[in-house]
C-alpha positions in Angstrom: 113.9 107.2 110.0 115.2 105.9 113.3 115.6 102.3 114.2 116.6 101.1 110.7 118.1 98.0 112.4 114.6 96.9 113.2 113.4 97.0 109.6 113.7 93.8 107.5 116.3 93.9 104.7 113.8 93.5 101.9 111.8 96.5 103.2 115.0 98.5 103.5 115.7 97.8 99.9 112.3 99.1 98.9 112.8 102.1 101.1 116.1 102.7 99.3 114.3 102.6 95.9 111.8 105.1 97.2 114.6 107.3 98.6 116.4 107.3 95.3 113.1 108.3 93.5 112.6 111.1 96.0 116.1 112.3 95.5 115.8 112.3 91.7 112.5 114.2 92.0 113.9 116.7 94.4 117.0 117.4 92.2 114.8 117.8 89.2 112.5 120.2 91.0 115.4 122.2 92.3 117.1 122.4 88.9 113.9 123.6 87.2 113.5 126.3 89.8 117.1 127.5 89.5 116.7 127.6 85.7 113.5 129.6 86.0 113.0 133.3 86.5 112.1 132.8 90.2 114.3 134.5 92.8 117.1 132.2 94.0 115.8 132.6 97.5 112.7 130.6 96.5 114.9 127.7 95.6 116.3 127.2 99.1 113.5 125.0 100.3 114.0 122.8 97.2 117.7 122.6 97.9 116.8 121.5 101.5 114.6 118.8 100.0 117.5 117.5 97.9 119.7 117.4 101.1 117.0 115.6 103.1 116.5 113.0 100.4 120.2 112.5 100.1 120.7 112.0 103.8 117.8 109.5 104.0 119.3 107.5 101.1 122.7 107.5 102.8 121.3 106.3 106.1 119.6 103.4 104.4 122.7 102.5 102.3 124.9 102.6 105.5 122.5 100.2 107.2 122.4 97.8 104.2 126.2 97.9 104.0 126.5 97.1 107.7 124.2 94.1 107.3 126.3 92.9 104.4 129.5 93.2 106.4 127.8 91.4 109.4 126.7 88.6 107.1 130.2 88.2 105.6 131.8 88.1 109.0 
């Protein structure tokens, strides 16, 4: 997701909702895998999905915060 500054705020808010859902799903999938009898090495891709979803949400949140600060200035 590059060029967040070109995306309208309302669309960013929708993307943030999607990113939160993806994060929650990734965490749930990872947690179920860790609690299963599967080898822990098999959970690494799921942990990577959690990290990627988290980074995506953070990028969107930072852009929304920047816009709020710009609007308040």
